[in-house]
GUMI-638833 format. One record per residue: x, y, z of N, C-alpha, C, O, CB in turn; residue in three letters; residue number from 1. Coordinates in steps of 0.05 Angstrom, whole numbers, plus 5000, padded with zeros to 4 digits. Atoms other than C-alpha are relative to their C-alpha. Glycine has a CB too. Layout:
<zapas>
  n.u  n.v  n.w ca.u ca.v ca.w  c.u  c.v  c.w  o.u  o.v  o.w cb.u cb.v cb.w  aa   i
    X    Y    Z    X    Y    Z    X    Y    Z    X    Y    Z    X    Y    Z ALA NUM
...
</zapas>
This chain:
<zapas>
  n.u  n.v  n.w ca.u ca.v ca.w  c.u  c.v  c.w  o.u  o.v  o.w cb.u cb.v cb.w  aa   i
 5000 4986 4975 5101 4590 4705 5011 5028 4997 5031 5031 4983 5015 4984 5022 UNK   1
 4992 4972 5003 5107 4665 4711 5020 5008 5023 5013 5006 5046 4976 5019 5000 UNK   2
 4980 4992 4980 5171 4688 4746 5003 5030 5003 5021 5040 5016 5027 4988 4992 UNK   3
 4999 4971 4998 5156 4762 4740 4996 5008 5029 4981 4996 5044 4979 5013 4982 UNK   4
 5002 4989 4973 5164 4803 4804 4991 5029 4998 4996 5042 4978 5027 4998 5015 UNK   5
 5012 4973 5000 5129 4867 4822 5007 5015 5025 5010 5003 5047 4969 4998 4997 UNK   6
 4997 4982 4977 5141 4926 4867 4974 5015 5004 4962 5025 4985 5024 5020 4996 UNK   7
 5024 4986 4994 5082 4957 4902 5007 5028 5009 5021 5032 5029 4983 4985 5023 UNK   8
 4994 4972 4995 5086 5033 4901 4974 5014 5009 4954 5011 4996 5012 5013 4975 UNK   9
 5022 4985 4989 5040 5077 4942 5005 5030 4996 5026 5040 5004 4994 4993 5030 UNK  10
 4996 4971 5005 5030 5150 4921 4986 5018 5020 4990 5042 5019 4990 5006 4972 UNK  11
 5014 4984 4980 4985 5172 4978 4974 5011 4991 4960 5025 5006 5018 5022 5008 UNK  12
 5025 4990 5010 4925 5186 4935 4977 4983 5011 4979 4958 5012 4999 5000 4969 UNK  13
 5024 5014 4989 4857 5168 4964 4980 4995 4978 4976 5012 4960 4988 5015 5023 UNK  14
 5022 5006 5018 4801 5135 4926 4977 5017 5009 4972 5019 5033 4993 4969 5000 UNK  15
 5022 4983 4992 4741 5182 4925 4980 4984 5018 4974 4961 5013 4985 5010 4976 UNK  16
 5019 5012 4981 4693 5167 4983 5013 4989 5025 4999 4979 5043 4986 4979 4986 UNK  17
 4986 5010 4976 4747 5146 5033 5012 5022 5016 5022 5042 5004 5022 4979 4991 UNK  18
 4989 4980 4982 4770 5186 5093 5029 4993 5007 5035 4969 5011 4982 5002 5026 UNK  19
 4971 5004 4994 4844 5195 5108 5004 4985 5025 5021 4967 5026 5014 5027 5001 UNK  20
 4996 5013 4974 4838 5173 5180 4995 4970 4998 5010 4954 5009 4981 5012 5021 UNK  21
 5007 5029 5003 4805 5107 5161 5020 4986 4982 5027 4963 4987 4971 4997 4989 UNK  22
 4981 5012 5018 4853 5094 5104 5027 4995 5015 5038 4974 5012 5006 5019 4976 UNK  23
 4975 5004 4985 4913 5104 5151 4996 4976 5019 5015 4960 5022 5006 5026 5016 UNK  24
 5005 5022 4981 4882 5056 5202 5000 4973 4985 5012 4954 4994 4972 5004 5014 UNK  25
 5001 5024 5016 4869 5004 5148 5028 4992 4991 5035 4968 4992 4982 5003 4975 UNK  26
 4973 5006 5009 4940 5009 5121 5017 4991 5023 5034 4974 5020 5012 5025 4986 UNK  27
 4985 5008 4976 4968 5004 5191 4995 4971 5006 5014 4956 5013 4993 5018 5024 UNK  28
 5006 5028 4995 4932 4939 5200 5010 4981 4978 5020 4960 4984 4970 4997 5003 UNK  29
 4992 5016 5023 4947 4912 5131 5030 4995 5000 5039 4972 4995 4992 5013 4974 UNK  30
 4971 5003 5002 5022 4925 5133 5014 4998 5027 5039 4996 5028 5011 5024 4985 UNK  31
 4989 5002 4973 5032 4923 5209 5022 5021 5004 5044 5015 5013 5011 4972 5005 UNK  32
 4982 4978 4997 5066 4991 5210 4992 5018 5023 4968 5020 5030 5002 5016 4974 UNK  33
 5007 4982 4979 5071 5041 5266 4990 5027 4988 4992 5031 4964 5025 5005 5018 UNK  34
 5013 4975 5009 5038 5110 5263 5019 5018 4984 5011 5030 4965 4989 5015 5024 UNK  35
 4981 4983 5014 5101 5147 5242 5005 4991 4971 5007 5007 4953 5027 5000 5015 UNK  36
 4996 5011 5027 5112 5101 5182 4975 5004 4983 4977 5010 4959 5007 4970 5001 UNK  37
 5024 4995 5015 5039 5107 5162 4998 5029 4991 4991 5035 4968 4975 4993 5017 UNK  38
 5001 4972 5007 5043 5183 5164 5020 5006 4978 5015 5024 4961 5007 5017 5025 UNK  39
 4980 4996 5021 5106 5180 5121 4989 4992 4972 4998 5002 4952 5025 4984 5006 UNK  40
 5012 5009 5026 5065 5144 5067 4985 5023 4986 4982 5023 4962 4981 4977 5004 UNK  41
 5015 4977 5011 5026 5209 5058 5016 5025 4998 5006 5047 5001 4975 5004 5017 UNK  42
 4981 4977 5002 5087 5254 5049 4998 5014 4973 5009 5036 4969 5028 4990 5004 UNK  43
 5003 4988 5027 5068 5268 4976 5019 4987 4980 5018 4993 4956 5006 5029 5002 UNK  44
 4981 5014 5017 5124 5223 4948 4992 4971 4998 4983 4959 5017 5029 5003 5011 UNK  45
 5005 5029 5003 5114 5153 4919 5019 4984 5018 5043 4990 5019 5003 4991 4971 UNK  46
 4984 5016 4981 5138 5101 4969 4995 4970 4993 4972 4962 4988 4992 5006 5029 UNK  47
 5002 5029 5005 5153 5027 4957 4990 4986 5025 5002 4989 5047 5027 4989 4991 UNK  48
 5011 5015 4977 5111 4983 5003 5011 4972 5001 5017 4962 5022 4970 4999 4998 UNK  49
 4989 5028 5002 5135 4915 4979 5016 4999 4974 5009 5011 4954 4977 4979 5000 UNK  50
 4984 5004 5024 5189 4895 4930 5003 4971 4993 5005 4953 5011 5028 5012 5005 UNK  51
 4995 5026 5011 5195 4834 4887 4980 4979 5007 4986 4955 5011 5026 4991 5010 UNK  52
 5021 5020 4995 5128 4801 4901 4991 4987 4974 4993 4999 4953 4977 5013 5015 UNK  53
 5010 5013 5024 5098 4751 4853 4973 5012 4993 4961 5028 5007 4997 4970 5005 UNK  54
 5025 4989 5011 5036 4766 4812 4976 4996 5018 4960 5014 5021 4994 4988 4972 UNK  55
 5022 5005 4982 4988 4733 4860 5000 5019 5024 4980 5030 5032 5000 4971 5009 UNK  56
 4997 4983 4977 5014 4772 4920 4994 5029 4992 4981 5044 5007 5028 4998 5013 UNK  57
 5005 4973 5009 5014 4837 4880 4971 5005 4996 4961 5027 5003 5016 5006 4975 UNK  58
 5029 4997 5004 4942 4826 4861 4985 5001 5026 4967 5017 5029 4990 4976 4982 UNK  59
 5013 5000 4974 4921 4810 4932 5004 5027 5014 4985 5038 5025 5012 4977 5018 UNK  60
 4995 4974 4988 4954 4874 4958 4984 5022 4986 4973 5040 4999 5030 5006 5001 UNK  61
 5015 4980 5016 4923 4914 4902 4970 5000 5007 4959 5021 5011 5004 4995 4970 UNK  62
 5028 5003 4992 4854 4888 4918 4995 5010 5028 4976 5025 5033 4990 4971 4997 UNK  63
 5003 4992 4973 4863 4899 4992 5002 5030 5004 4988 5042 5020 5021 4986 5018 UNK  64
 4996 4971 4997 4886 4970 4983 4977 5016 4987 4972 5039 4995 5026 5009 4987 UNK  65
 5023 4986 5012 4827 4988 4939 4976 4999 5018 4955 5009 5012 4993 4988 4972 UNK  66
</zapas>
């Protein structure tokens, strides 16, 4: 069994082909954050979204964010 834990870090970079407004809306729904916190994610600094998640959860969040 793998006991490794992962931190999910968001840098604010968009995948080509996605609009900022829609990305913010999607993140707001995914993480259940208010608008101020979503706007803070795009401050230009890397921000930790989740800390200490297992590999399965980290993979699910990674897939969802892509």
